[in-house]
C-alpha positions as CSV (number, residue, x, y, z in Angstrom):
1,M,-104.2,-2.2,-59.3
2,V,-103.4,-1.9,-55.5
3,L,-101.3,-5.0,-55.8
4,V,-98.8,-2.8,-57.8
5,S,-99.5,0.7,-56.3
6,Y,-99.3,-0.3,-52.6
7,P,-95.8,-1.9,-52.7
8,I,-94.4,0.9,-54.9
9,T,-95.8,3.5,-52.6
10,G,-94.3,1.6,-49.6
11,V,-90.8,1.7,-51.3
12,L,-91.1,5.4,-52.1
13,L,-92.2,6.3,-48.6
14,C,-89.4,4.3,-47.1
15,A,-86.8,6.0,-49.3
16,L,-88.2,9.4,-48.5
17,A,-88.4,8.6,-44.8
18,A,-84.7,7.6,-44.8
19,I,-83.8,10.9,-46.5
20,V,-86.0,13.1,-44.3
21,G,-84.8,11.3,-41.1
22,G,-86.4,11.3,-37.7
23,P,-86.4,8.6,-35.0
24,V,-88.4,5.4,-35.2
25,H,-90.3,5.4,-31.9
26,P,-92.6,2.5,-30.9
27,G,-95.5,4.9,-31.4
28,A,-94.6,5.3,-35.0
29,V,-94.7,1.6,-35.5
30,L,-97.9,1.0,-33.5
31,W,-100.0,3.9,-34.9
32,G,-98.6,3.3,-38.4
33,V,-99.5,-0.4,-38.4
34,L,-103.0,0.4,-37.0
35,G,-103.5,3.0,-39.6
36,G,-102.4,0.7,-42.4
37,V,-104.6,-2.2,-41.2
38,S,-107.6,0.1,-40.9
39,Q,-107.0,1.5,-44.4
40,G,-106.7,-1.9,-45.9
41,V,-109.7,-3.3,-44.2
42,A,-111.7,-0.2,-45.2
43,A,-110.9,-0.6,-48.8
44,W,-111.7,-4.3,-48.8
45,W,-115.1,-3.8,-47.2
46,F,-115.9,-0.7,-49.3
47,Y,-115.4,-2.4,-52.6
48,A,-117.2,-5.5,-51.4
49,A,-120.2,-3.2,-50.5
50,L,-120.0,-1.5,-53.9
51,G,-120.0,-4.8,-55.7
52,S,-123.2,-6.0,-54.2
53,G,-125.1,-2.9,-53.0
54,P,-126.5,0.3,-54.5
55,I,-123.7,2.8,-55.2
56,S,-126.0,5.7,-54.5
57,V,-126.4,4.5,-50.9
58,V,-123.1,2.9,-50.2
59,S,-120.8,5.7,-51.4
60,P,-122.3,8.6,-49.5
61,L,-123.0,6.7,-46.3
62,A,-119.3,5.5,-46.2
63,A,-118.1,9.0,-47.0
64,V,-120.0,10.7,-44.2
65,L,-118.9,8.1,-41.6
66,D,-115.3,8.6,-42.9
67,A,-115.6,12.3,-42.0
68,A,-117.7,11.8,-38.9
69,V,-115.5,9.4,-37.0
70,P,-112.4,11.6,-36.7
71,V,-114.5,14.6,-35.9
72,G,-116.2,12.7,-33.1
73,V,-112.8,11.4,-31.8
74,G,-111.3,14.9,-32.0
75,M,-114.2,16.4,-30.0
76,A,-113.9,13.5,-27.4
77,L,-110.1,14.3,-27.1
78,G,-111.0,17.9,-26.2
79,E,-110.8,19.7,-29.5
80,R,-113.2,22.7,-29.6
81,P,-113.2,24.4,-33.1
82,G,-114.6,27.9,-33.3
83,H,-118.2,28.5,-34.3
84,A,-117.4,29.2,-38.0
85,A,-115.2,26.1,-38.2
86,S,-117.8,24.0,-36.5
87,A,-120.4,25.2,-39.0
88,G,-117.9,24.5,-41.8
89,V,-117.5,20.9,-40.6
90,I,-121.2,20.4,-40.7
91,L,-121.4,21.8,-44.2
92,A,-118.4,19.7,-45.3
93,M,-120.0,16.5,-44.1
94,L,-123.2,17.4,-46.0
95,A,-121.0,18.2,-49.1
96,V,-119.2,14.8,-48.8
97,T,-122.6,13.0,-48.8
98,L,-123.9,14.9,-51.8
99,V,-120.6,14.8,-53.9
100,S,-120.3,11.0,-53.3
101,R,-123.7,10.3,-54.8
102,E,-123.3,8.5,-58.1
103,A,-125.6,7.3,-60.8
104,T,-126.2,3.6,-60.7
105,D,-126.9,0.8,-63.1
106,E,-129.9,-0.4,-61.3
107,D,-132.1,-0.5,-64.4
108,I,-129.7,-3.1,-65.7
109,R,-128.8,-5.0,-62.5
110,P,-130.8,-4.2,-59.4
111,H,-128.8,-3.8,-56.2
112,R,-130.4,-4.2,-52.8
113,F,-129.1,-2.6,-49.6
114,T,-129.1,-5.8,-47.6
115,T,-128.0,-6.2,-44.0
116,K,-124.6,-7.6,-45.2
117,V,-124.1,-4.6,-47.5
118,A,-125.1,-2.2,-44.7
119,W,-122.6,-3.7,-42.3
120,L,-119.9,-3.6,-44.9
121,T,-120.6,0.0,-45.7
122,I,-120.7,1.1,-42.0
123,G,-117.6,-0.9,-41.3
124,S,-115.6,0.6,-44.2
125,G,-116.7,4.1,-43.3
126,I,-115.6,3.7,-39.7
127,A,-112.3,2.0,-40.7
128,F,-111.5,4.8,-43.1
129,G,-112.2,7.3,-40.4
130,F,-110.0,5.6,-37.9
131,N,-107.1,5.7,-40.4
132,F,-107.1,9.5,-39.9
133,V,-107.2,9.0,-36.1
134,F,-104.4,6.6,-35.9
135,I,-102.1,8.6,-38.2
136,H,-102.9,11.8,-36.2
137,Q,-101.8,10.0,-33.0
138,A,-98.4,9.0,-34.4
139,P,-95.5,11.0,-33.0
140,A,-94.9,14.1,-35.2
141,E,-91.1,13.9,-34.5
142,C,-91.0,10.5,-36.3
143,R,-91.8,12.4,-39.5
144,L,-92.6,10.0,-42.3
145,W,-91.9,6.7,-40.6
146,P,-95.6,6.2,-39.4
147,L,-96.6,6.3,-43.1
148,V,-94.0,3.6,-43.9
149,F,-95.3,1.2,-41.4
150,A,-98.9,2.0,-42.4
151,R,-98.2,1.2,-46.0
152,I,-96.3,-2.0,-45.2
153,S,-99.1,-3.4,-43.1
154,A,-101.7,-2.3,-45.7
155,T,-99.7,-4.0,-48.4
156,V,-99.4,-7.3,-46.4
157,L,-103.2,-7.2,-45.8
158,V,-104.0,-6.6,-49.5
159,L,-101.7,-9.4,-50.6
160,V,-103.2,-11.8,-48.1
161,V,-106.8,-10.9,-49.2
162,A,-105.9,-11.2,-52.9
163,A,-104.4,-14.6,-52.3
164,M,-107.4,-15.8,-50.3
165,T,-109.8,-14.6,-53.0
166,R,-107.6,-15.9,-55.8
167,H,-107.1,-12.4,-57.3
168,L,-103.3,-12.4,-56.9
169,R,-102.6,-11.4,-60.5
170,L,-100.5,-8.4,-61.7
171,P,-102.0,-6.1,-64.4
172,S,-100.3,-5.4,-67.6
173,G,-100.2,-2.7,-70.3
174,T,-102.2,0.4,-69.5
175,P,-103.5,-0.8,-66.1
176,M,-99.9,-1.4,-65.0
177,R,-98.9,2.1,-66.1
178,L,-101.9,3.6,-64.3
179,A,-101.0,1.7,-61.2
180,V,-97.5,3.1,-61.2
181,A,-98.8,6.6,-61.7
182,A,-101.3,6.0,-58.9
183,A,-98.4,5.0,-56.6
184,L,-96.6,8.3,-57.3
185,L,-99.8,10.3,-56.6
186,D,-100.6,8.2,-53.5
187,T,-97.1,8.9,-52.1
188,C,-97.7,12.7,-52.4
189,A,-101.2,12.3,-50.9
190,N,-100.0,10.4,-47.9
191,I,-97.3,12.9,-47.1
192,T,-99.6,15.9,-47.4
193,M,-102.2,14.0,-45.3
194,L,-99.7,13.5,-42.5
195,L,-98.6,17.1,-42.6
196,A,-102.3,18.3,-42.4
197,L,-103.2,15.9,-39.6
198,H,-100.1,16.9,-37.5
199,G,-100.5,20.6,-38.3
200,S,-104.1,21.1,-37.4
201,L,-107.0,19.8,-35.3
202,L,-108.0,16.3,-36.1
203,S,-111.6,17.4,-36.4
204,L,-110.8,20.0,-39.0
205,A,-108.0,18.4,-41.1
206,S,-109.8,15.1,-41.4
207,V,-113.1,16.5,-42.6
208,L,-111.2,18.6,-45.2
209,I,-109.3,15.6,-46.4
210,S,-112.6,13.7,-46.7
211,L,-113.7,16.2,-49.4
212,Y,-111.5,14.4,-51.9
213,P,-114.5,13.1,-53.8
214,A,-115.1,16.7,-55.0
215,V,-111.7,16.6,-56.8
216,T,-112.6,13.2,-58.3
217,V,-115.8,14.7,-59.7
218,V,-114.0,17.7,-61.2
219,L,-111.4,15.5,-62.8
220,A,-114.2,13.3,-64.2
221,I,-115.8,16.3,-65.8
222,I,-112.6,17.7,-67.2
223,V,-110.8,14.5,-68.3
224,L,-113.7,12.0,-68.9
225,R,-116.3,14.6,-70.0
226,E,-118.7,13.2,-67.5
227,R,-121.8,15.1,-66.6
228,V,-122.2,16.1,-62.9
229,T,-125.6,15.5,-61.3
230,R,-127.6,18.3,-59.6
231,W,-126.9,17.0,-56.1
232,Q,-123.2,16.7,-56.8
233,A,-123.1,20.3,-58.1
234,V,-124.8,21.4,-54.8
235,G,-122.3,19.4,-52.8
236,M,-119.3,20.9,-54.6
237,V,-120.6,24.4,-53.8
238,L,-121.0,23.4,-50.2
239,A,-117.5,22.0,-50.2
240,M,-116.0,25.2,-51.3
241,L,-118.0,27.2,-48.8
242,S,-117.0,24.8,-46.0
243,V,-113.3,25.0,-46.9
244,T,-113.5,28.8,-46.8
245,M,-115.2,28.8,-43.3
246,I,-112.7,26.3,-41.8
247,A,-109.7,28.1,-43.3
248,A,-110.9,31.5,-42.1
249,S,-111.3,30.3,-38.5
């Protein structure tokens, strides 16, 4: 699906960047490319870990690292959120862990959390986290251009990996339509992510963005009629509480 959605998102972001304007500084190219590479590598390693490891371990561990890395970098850069916001960040990281827990099919096909799976999980979580860091570092005056270079580099990486693994095939029918819809939503998500990272502290904006699994769970309940687990329900309550604490600070 990303073979379709990534290029389409790149074209849409390029068109919007040209309309919005803004200079194309070297910083926009550098941080954008680094962000795109980190995102592409993160997705590659994450799906590789999910394919051979237990989802109930891989997903929450990658999610908490995704949130923890930009928080740590933000603190290292001198960010000092208030007490309420700091407590909200801790709650949000716990919420991300709980909401990301999923039921597994281990009764059918056992999965082991091997050393390889562990490194793939840790690597993907760290790479996802650094995507926020790199986009946050991009010059705000360049507006949408960092996202353009991020998506171009991510698209190139995805195509290369697909070719290397012999998965360079386009979907058709419903998967193709879903890929196009995903590209439209991805474009909106990238723009709002950029605005959030440039309009707030890295340590606060990134951890709120990392709560996206809660939205996925809600949509799964509404659209797919899936049942939420007890721990996911607790995580969603903590997510709402953490958002309130961070927003009120």
